[in-house]
C-alpha positions as CSV (number, residue, x, y, z in Angstrom):
1,X,127.9,51.3,92.6
2,X,128.1,48.1,94.0
3,X,124.9,48.8,96.1
4,X,122.9,49.7,93.0
5,X,119.9,47.4,91.8
6,X,121.1,45.2,88.9
7,X,118.6,47.3,86.5
8,X,120.2,50.7,87.4
9,X,123.7,49.1,86.6
10,X,122.9,49.4,82.6
11,X,121.3,52.7,82.8
12,X,123.9,55.3,83.9
13,X,124.7,56.2,80.1
14,X,121.9,57.6,77.4
15,X,122.4,54.9,75.0
16,X,119.5,55.7,73.1
17,X,119.5,59.5,73.1
18,X,116.0,60.1,74.7
19,X,116.7,61.8,78.1
20,X,114.7,64.8,77.0
21,X,111.7,62.6,76.7
22,X,112.5,60.6,80.0
23,X,112.6,63.9,81.8
24,X,109.4,65.3,80.3
25,X,107.7,62.3,81.1
26,X,108.8,62.2,85.2
27,X,107.7,66.0,85.4
28,X,104.1,64.8,83.8
29,X,104.1,61.9,86.1
30,X,104.7,63.9,89.2
31,X,101.5,66.4,88.1
32,X,99.2,63.3,87.3
33,X,96.5,62.0,89.9
34,X,97.8,59.6,92.6
35,X,97.5,56.4,91.4
36,X,98.0,56.8,87.7
37,X,99.2,54.1,85.2
38,X,101.6,55.1,82.4
39,X,102.0,52.7,79.5
40,X,105.3,52.6,77.7
41,X,105.2,51.2,74.2
42,X,107.6,50.8,71.5
43,X,108.4,49.2,68.3
44,X,110.9,47.1,67.5
45,X,114.3,48.7,67.4
46,X,112.9,51.7,69.6
47,X,115.0,50.7,72.6
48,X,111.8,50.8,74.9
49,X,113.6,48.5,77.5
50,X,116.6,50.8,77.9
51,X,114.0,53.8,78.0
52,X,112.4,52.5,80.9
53,X,115.6,51.8,82.5
54,X,116.9,55.0,82.1
55,X,113.4,56.6,83.4
56,X,114.0,54.9,86.6
57,X,117.5,55.6,87.1
58,X,116.9,59.5,86.4
59,X,114.3,59.4,89.1
60,X,116.3,57.3,91.5
61,X,119.8,56.6,91.7
62,X,120.9,59.3,89.0
63,X,118.5,62.4,90.5
64,X,121.7,63.6,92.4
65,X,123.8,63.7,89.3
66,X,121.3,65.4,87.0
67,X,119.2,67.6,89.4
68,X,116.1,67.5,86.6
69,X,113.9,65.4,88.4
70,X,110.7,67.1,89.6
71,X,110.7,67.6,93.5
72,X,107.2,66.0,93.8
73,X,108.8,62.5,93.2
74,X,109.9,60.1,96.0
75,X,113.8,59.6,95.6
76,X,113.4,55.9,96.0
77,X,112.1,54.2,92.7
78,X,110.5,50.5,93.0
79,X,111.5,48.2,90.1
80,X,109.3,44.7,89.3
81,X,110.6,42.1,87.0
82,X,107.1,40.8,86.4
83,X,108.3,37.7,84.3
84,X,110.9,36.8,87.1
85,X,108.1,37.2,89.9
86,X,105.5,34.9,88.1
87,X,108.0,32.2,88.9
88,X,107.8,32.9,92.4
89,X,104.2,33.6,92.7
90,X,101.2,35.4,91.5
91,X,102.4,38.2,89.3
92,X,100.2,40.6,91.7
93,X,102.0,39.5,94.9
94,X,105.1,41.0,93.4
95,X,103.5,44.6,93.3
96,X,102.9,44.1,97.2
97,X,106.1,42.7,97.8
98,X,108.3,45.2,95.7
99,X,106.3,48.2,98.0
100,X,106.6,46.3,101.3
101,X,110.3,45.6,100.8
102,X,111.0,49.2,100.5
103,X,109.6,49.9,103.9
104,X,112.6,51.0,106.1
105,X,111.5,49.6,109.3
106,X,109.1,46.6,108.4
107,X,108.4,45.1,111.9
108,X,104.7,43.9,111.9
109,X,104.1,45.2,108.3
110,X,106.0,42.1,107.2
111,X,103.1,39.6,108.5
112,X,100.6,42.0,107.0
113,X,102.4,42.3,103.6
114,X,102.2,38.4,103.6
115,X,98.3,38.7,104.1
116,X,97.9,41.1,101.5
117,X,99.9,39.4,98.9
118,X,97.5,36.0,99.7
119,X,94.4,38.2,99.3
120,X,96.0,39.5,95.9
121,X,96.8,36.0,94.8
122,X,93.1,34.9,95.2
123,X,91.5,37.7,93.1
124,X,89.6,36.5,90.2
125,X,90.0,38.3,86.8
126,X,88.2,36.1,84.4
127,X,84.5,37.1,85.6
128,X,83.7,33.8,86.8
129,X,82.4,32.9,90.2
130,X,85.1,31.6,92.5
131,X,84.9,28.1,94.0
132,X,87.3,28.5,96.6
133,X,87.3,31.4,99.2
134,X,87.8,34.9,97.9
135,X,90.3,37.5,98.8
136,X,89.2,38.1,102.3
137,X,91.4,40.4,104.3
138,X,89.8,40.5,107.4
139,X,87.1,38.2,109.4
140,X,84.8,41.2,109.1
141,X,85.6,42.5,105.9
142,X,82.4,43.5,103.5
143,X,84.3,44.6,100.6
144,X,87.7,42.7,100.2
145,X,88.9,44.2,97.3
146,X,88.5,47.8,98.6
147,X,90.1,46.3,101.7
148,X,93.0,45.3,99.7
149,X,93.3,48.7,97.9
150,X,93.4,50.4,101.3
151,X,96.1,48.0,102.8
152,X,98.2,48.7,99.6
153,X,97.8,52.4,100.2
154,X,99.0,52.1,103.5
155,X,102.4,50.2,102.6
156,X,102.8,53.2,100.1
157,X,102.3,55.7,102.9
158,X,104.9,53.8,105.0
159,X,107.5,53.9,102.2
160,X,107.0,57.8,101.4
161,X,107.5,58.7,105.3
162,X,109.3,60.9,106.3
163,X,110.3,62.4,103.0
164,X,106.8,62.3,101.3
165,X,106.6,62.8,97.4
166,X,105.2,60.3,94.8
167,X,106.4,56.8,94.7
168,X,107.5,55.5,91.1
169,X,107.0,51.9,90.4
170,X,108.4,50.6,86.9
171,X,107.3,47.3,86.0
172,X,109.2,45.6,83.6
173,X,109.1,41.8,81.8
174,X,105.0,42.0,81.3
175,X,105.6,40.9,77.6
176,X,107.2,37.6,78.9
177,X,104.0,36.6,80.4
178,X,101.0,34.7,78.7
179,X,98.2,37.0,77.4
180,X,96.3,36.0,80.4
181,X,98.8,36.8,82.9
182,X,99.3,40.3,81.4
183,X,95.6,40.7,81.9
184,X,95.5,39.7,85.3
185,X,98.7,42.2,85.8
186,X,96.8,45.0,84.0
187,X,93.4,44.5,85.8
188,X,94.8,43.7,89.1
189,X,96.8,47.1,89.1
190,X,93.5,49.1,88.3
191,X,92.1,47.4,91.3
192,X,94.8,48.2,94.1
193,X,95.1,51.5,92.8
194,X,91.2,52.0,93.1
195,X,91.9,54.6,96.3
196,X,94.6,56.7,94.3
197,X,97.5,55.9,96.8
198,X,100.6,58.1,96.3
199,X,102.2,56.0,93.8
200,X,102.5,55.9,89.8
201,X,103.3,52.8,88.0
202,X,105.0,52.7,84.6
203,X,104.2,49.7,82.6
204,X,106.8,48.8,79.9
205,X,104.5,46.9,77.5
206,X,104.3,46.9,73.6
207,X,100.8,47.8,72.2
208,X,100.4,44.6,70.5
209,X,100.9,42.5,73.4
210,X,98.4,44.7,75.5
211,X,95.7,44.0,72.7
212,X,96.6,40.3,72.9
213,X,96.1,40.4,76.9
214,X,92.6,42.6,76.1
215,X,91.7,39.6,73.3
216,X,92.6,36.8,76.0
217,X,89.8,38.0,78.1
218,X,87.1,40.1,75.9
219,X,87.6,37.6,73.2
220,X,88.0,38.9,69.6
221,X,87.4,42.4,69.2
222,X,87.7,45.2,66.7
223,X,90.7,47.6,66.7
224,X,88.5,50.5,67.9
225,X,87.1,48.8,70.6
226,X,90.7,47.8,71.7
227,X,92.0,51.3,71.7
228,X,89.1,52.3,73.5
229,X,89.5,50.1,76.3
230,X,93.2,50.6,76.5
231,X,92.6,54.4,76.9
232,X,90.5,53.4,79.7
233,X,93.1,51.3,81.5
234,X,95.8,53.6,80.9
235,X,95.9,57.2,82.1
236,X,98.5,58.1,79.6
237,X,100.6,55.7,76.9
238,X,103.9,56.7,75.4
239,X,105.5,55.4,72.4
240,X,109.3,55.5,72.6
241,X,110.7,56.6,69.0
242,X,112.7,54.5,66.9
243,X,116.7,55.1,67.6
244,X,118.2,57.2,65.2
245,X,120.4,56.0,62.5
246,X,123.3,58.0,63.4
247,X,123.2,56.6,66.8
248,X,123.4,52.9,65.5
249,X,126.9,52.8,64.7
250,X,127.9,54.5,67.9
251,X,125.9,52.3,70.1
252,X,127.4,49.0,68.1
253,X,131.0,50.6,69.0
254,X,130.2,50.9,72.5
255,X,129.1,47.3,72.7
256,X,132.2,46.2,71.1
257,X,134.4,47.9,73.2
258,X,137.8,46.8,74.4
259,X,137.6,44.2,71.8
260,X,138.0,46.9,68.9
261,X,141.4,46.1,68.4
262,X,140.7,42.3,68.1
263,X,138.2,43.0,65.0
264,X,140.7,45.6,63.3
265,X,143.5,43.1,63.4
266,X,141.2,40.2,62.0
267,X,139.1,42.1,59.6
268,X,140.9,45.4,58.6
269,X,141.6,49.1,59.9
270,X,138.2,50.2,58.8
271,X,136.4,47.0,60.1
272,X,134.0,49.0,62.4
273,X,133.2,51.6,59.9
274,X,132.0,49.1,57.5
275,X,130.0,47.3,60.0
276,X,128.4,50.7,61.2
277,X,127.6,51.5,57.8
278,X,126.0,48.0,57.0
279,X,123.8,48.2,60.1
280,X,122.8,52.0,59.9
281,X,119.2,50.7,59.0
282,X,116.4,52.3,61.4
283,X,114.7,48.7,61.9
284,X,117.9,47.3,62.9
285,X,118.6,49.5,65.7
286,X,117.2,47.6,68.7
287,X,120.0,47.7,71.6
288,X,119.2,44.2,72.3
289,X,120.1,43.2,68.7
290,X,123.1,45.4,68.5
291,X,124.4,43.6,71.7
292,X,124.2,40.5,70.3
293,X,125.6,41.5,66.7
294,X,128.4,42.9,68.7
295,X,129.3,39.4,70.6
296,X,128.9,37.5,67.2
297,X,131.1,40.0,65.5
298,X,133.9,39.5,68.5
299,X,133.7,35.8,68.5
300,X,134.0,35.7,64.7
301,X,137.2,37.9,65.0
302,X,138.6,36.1,67.7
303,X,138.3,33.1,65.8
304,X,139.7,34.2,62.6
305,X,142.5,35.2,64.7
306,X,143.1,31.9,65.9
307,X,143.0,30.3,62.4
308,X,145.6,33.4,61.2
309,X,143.0,34.2,58.5
310,X,142.6,37.9,58.4
311,X,140.8,39.5,55.6
312,X,139.5,42.9,54.8
313,X,135.7,42.7,54.8
314,X,133.6,44.3,52.4
315,X,130.4,46.3,53.0
316,X,128.6,43.5,51.7
317,X,130.3,40.8,53.8
318,X,129.3,42.8,56.9
319,X,125.7,43.1,55.6
320,X,125.9,39.1,55.4
321,X,126.9,39.1,58.9
322,X,124.0,41.3,60.1
323,X,121.3,39.1,58.0
324,X,123.1,36.0,59.7
325,X,121.9,37.2,63.1
326,X,118.7,38.8,62.2
327,X,117.3,36.5,59.4
328,X,118.9,33.0,59.9
329,X,116.4,31.5,57.9
330,X,117.0,33.5,55.0
331,X,120.6,32.7,55.5
332,X,119.9,29.1,55.0
333,X,117.5,29.7,51.9
334,X,120.1,31.6,50.2
335,X,123.0,29.3,51.0
336,X,121.4,26.2,50.1
337,X,120.4,27.9,46.5
338,X,124.1,28.3,45.7
339,X,125.8,31.1,43.5
340,X,122.6,31.4,41.0
341,X,120.5,32.4,43.8
342,X,122.6,35.5,44.6
343,X,122.0,36.5,40.9
344,X,118.2,35.9,41.3
345,X,118.4,38.0,44.3
346,X,119.8,40.9,42.4
347,X,117.5,40.4,39.5
348,X,114.2,40.4,41.8
349,X,115.2,43.6,43.7
350,X,116.0,45.4,40.5
351,X,112.6,44.5,39.2
352,X,111.1,45.5,42.5
353,X,112.9,48.9,42.1
354,X,111.6,49.5,38.5
355,X,108.1,48.8,40.1
356,X,107.9,45.6,37.8
357,X,106.2,42.4,39.0
358,X,108.9,39.8,40.1
359,X,109.4,37.4,37.3
360,X,112.0,35.4,39.2
361,X,109.6,32.9,40.8
362,X,110.9,30.3,38.3
363,X,112.8,29.1,41.6
364,X,111.5,25.7,42.3
365,X,109.7,25.2,45.7
366,X,110.6,21.9,47.7
367,X,107.5,21.3,49.8
368,X,109.5,19.0,51.9
369,X,112.0,21.8,52.6
370,X,110.7,24.8,55.1
371,X,113.3,26.6,53.6
372,X,112.6,26.3,50.2
373,X,110.5,29.1,48.5
374,X,110.7,31.7,45.6
375,X,112.9,35.1,46.3
376,X,109.6,37.2,45.7
377,X,108.4,35.3,48.8
378,X,110.7,36.5,51.2
379,X,110.8,40.0,49.5
380,X,106.8,40.3,50.1
381,X,106.6,38.9,53.4
382,X,109.1,40.7,55.1
383,X,109.1,44.3,54.5
384,X,112.1,45.3,56.9
385,X,114.4,42.5,54.9
386,X,113.0,43.6,51.7
387,X,114.2,47.1,52.4
388,X,117.6,45.8,53.6
389,X,118.1,43.9,50.7
390,X,117.3,46.6,48.5
391,X,120.3,48.4,49.7
392,X,122.8,45.3,49.5
393,X,121.8,42.7,47.0
394,X,123.7,44.0,44.3
395,X,127.0,44.0,46.5
396,X,125.8,40.2,47.4
397,X,126.0,39.3,43.5
398,X,129.1,41.0,42.9
399,X,131.0,39.6,46.1
400,X,129.6,36.1,46.1
401,X,133.0,34.6,46.7
402,X,133.8,36.6,49.6
403,X,130.4,35.8,51.0
404,X,130.7,31.8,50.9
405,X,134.3,32.5,52.6
406,X,132.6,34.5,55.3
407,X,130.0,31.7,55.7
408,X,132.1,28.9,56.1
409,X,134.1,31.2,58.8
410,X,130.8,31.7,60.5
411,X,129.9,27.9,60.4
412,X,133.5,26.8,61.5
413,X,132.9,29.2,64.3
414,X,129.7,27.7,65.4
415,X,127.7,30.9,64.1
């Protein structure tokens, strides 16, 4: 296990329950034309990052355990963190480096890879005429871009020998690039794959982030135009489904792990049951959010143990812990309004349930306070918060004293 890449160490369990989709996608990738690009999208809470890591693990380090990977894929999986690589040089150079570093006996290929990386870095993607020498890959080059694609194909073949099979490269971290950087990555991928080398690239990128990249290059455009261009750029687009509600609590318990006893000692034997019930809301199913929530809960429990202040928390109090992590601005807005604001919240939610307009807008708005606004504004601007408050607003109003006790504990704990 110590010899596995970093991304593989967190991919050995199917934490989001999408192995069936991952295995199906791998079988399709093995049948697609060489040089294909697969875009993996996913809404907030879908666990897209976990999905692509699991996909790569099933195709590479985990294939000996599962045995479900199609024979047409090479056993070595290449992983590129685009955001990390852009700190070292041009992000497209990372594509070359990922392949070149996988060659078993690099020898003279090392210098050739440096030349190729330099040529790729000089490619232009903004449609302007370069004011410096272009990406010539040889002194007699007539079509340097085609030369780059052929050289990249040669590196791919060196990695594949002698086992054969199609290489799989997974590209993560693209959303952390600027929109212009994302466009260079996407357009550059298409350029170096023009000769259809025996490699498939899986790009983890939200759909909105991909549209932003398009607009950074093409300017503002209609939605239909953006969809058409994306369909031309990507050979297949897959959207990871949202995490199932029933798995959210299970995943949260896994993240809390050995600290479960501490949480129970500070907040009651059924603490994790109450927390799991409060977080069982589909938009809150992001594994990254659940991991942060788990550490927040553990720190709160450890601090309560230090104070010797155990207390059984209600579901409303656990919901407030979730709000403090997911919606910190709303947390400040509610606390600054005092107890009256909790009553107003319950009234506003009740009126929305009955389909009536919110008549609680009488709460004054302070133009100098960015956190001061009416309840109705929060409910109308954030639909996820709206849905969550419909479930717990009445509990907040009933357990105001408990909420303020918990808030003081969180503030003292630095949360």
